[in-house]
N, C-alpha and C positions, 0 to 999 in steps of 0.2 A: 532486596528481593532478588531471587535467582532468575536468570533468564530461562524461559520455557525450554530452550533447546538443551539445557543442562540436565533437566529432570530425567529424561529417558536414559541418558548415559549413566546417571547416578543409580537408577533402578537396576540397570544391567550390571553394574559393578557389584551390587548386593546379591544378585541372583546368578549363580554360576550357570553357564549354558549346559543344558541337559542333552540337547540334540533332539532330533525328531523321535517321536514315539516308535517303538518297535511294531512289527506287523501284528503281534498279538494284541497290543493296546489299541491300535487303529481298528482292528477287526472287532474288538470288544465294544469300542465306541459305536461303530456301525450297527452292531447288534442291539445296543441300548436304544439307539434311534429307531431301529426296526421294532423293538418291543413297545416303545411309546407310540409309534404309528399304529401298531396292531391294537393297542389299548384304546386309542382314539377311535379307530374304526369300529371296535366292539361297542364303544359308548354310542357311536352314531347309530349302529344297528339297534341297540336297546332303545334309544330315543325314537328311532323310526318305528319300532314295533309298538311302543306305548309312550307317546309324547308326554302324557301327564306324569308318568313315573320318572322320566329322564331329567326334568328340569328341577332346579332348586339346589339344595345343599349338596346332594350327591354329585351333580354335574360340576358344581363349583370345586368340590374337593378333588375330583378327577383332573380338572384343568390345572389346579395348583400342583398336584402330584406330577402330572405330565411335564409341566414347565420346569419344576424343580429337578426332575430326573434328567432332562436335557441339559440344564445348567450345570448340574453336578457331573454329568458325563463329560461335558466340555472340560471341566476342571481335572477330571480323571485323565483325560487324554493329554492334558498339559503336564501331568506328572504329580498331581496332588494326591498323596497317599491317603489323606482323610477322605477324599472323594471315592477312592476305590473301596475303602471300608464301608462308607455310607451306602454305596450302591450294593455291595455284597450283602450287608445286613438288611438295609431298608427295602430293597427290591428283590434281591436274591433269596432272602429268607422270608421276611414278612409279606412282601408282595406275592411271592409264589404261594405262600400259605393261603392268602386271600383268593387266589385264582383256583386253587384246587380243593378248598374245604367243601364247597357245595357238591361237586361231582364225587368226591370221596365219600361224603355222607350218604349220597344216593346209593353208591355201591355197597357201603357197609350196612345199609338198611335192606340189602337183598336185591337191589336193582341190578338190571343187566345192561351192559353196554350195548349189546346187540338189540335189545328191546328199545332202548332210548334212541338209537340211531334209526331203527325201523319206523318209529313214530315221528321222527324229526321232519319238519317241513324244510323247504329250501333255505329260508332265512336262518334257521337253527343250524343247518349243516354248514353254512357260510361262517356263522359265529364259531362253531367248533373248529373249523379250519383255521380261522384267525387266532383263536385261543391256543391252538397247537403251535402255530408259528410264534406267538407271543411267549409261551413257556419255553420253547426250544431256544429262542433268542436270549432270554434271561439266563437260562442255565448255562448255555454256551459262553455267554459274555462273562459270567462269574468265573468259569474255568479259565478262560483266556486271560483274565486280569491277574491270575496267580501263576501263570506259566513262568519258567525261569527268566526269559528275556524281559518279561513285564516286571518281575521282582527286582531285577537289576536296574531297570529304568526308574522305578519308584524309589529305590535306595539312593540313586544319584540326584534326584530332584530335591530342590531346597525345601 
């Protein structure tokens, strides 16, 4: 049996040092956490508005997605290229689509943004503000993960 002190050294020998993540990757990570936080806040607003609607499978799915997003973002920050791709496709494309499909449908059906905002109560306005932060964080994080310094970082990672 190997002594326990030998294992970390052996793992370090298999994984070349990549160095600290560049600023773009660190910022992308912070923005993923911001997006998850905004998503959790939006969920809390929805549950607060109609508690019967918020509990159950929908809430469970959101909690799993939020948890997975943070765990994958941690791996991305550590240099895992698969995590960068998973975030870009899973949250950058599919997640963004899920956030904008309802508002786009409303606008395509002839709805007006000005009308919607004029009828919105305080809770809906807070929700729209959070959703705006959420979308901006996701889109900016995706762009930052593919900046030249980030690309070089992910190429060096094991």
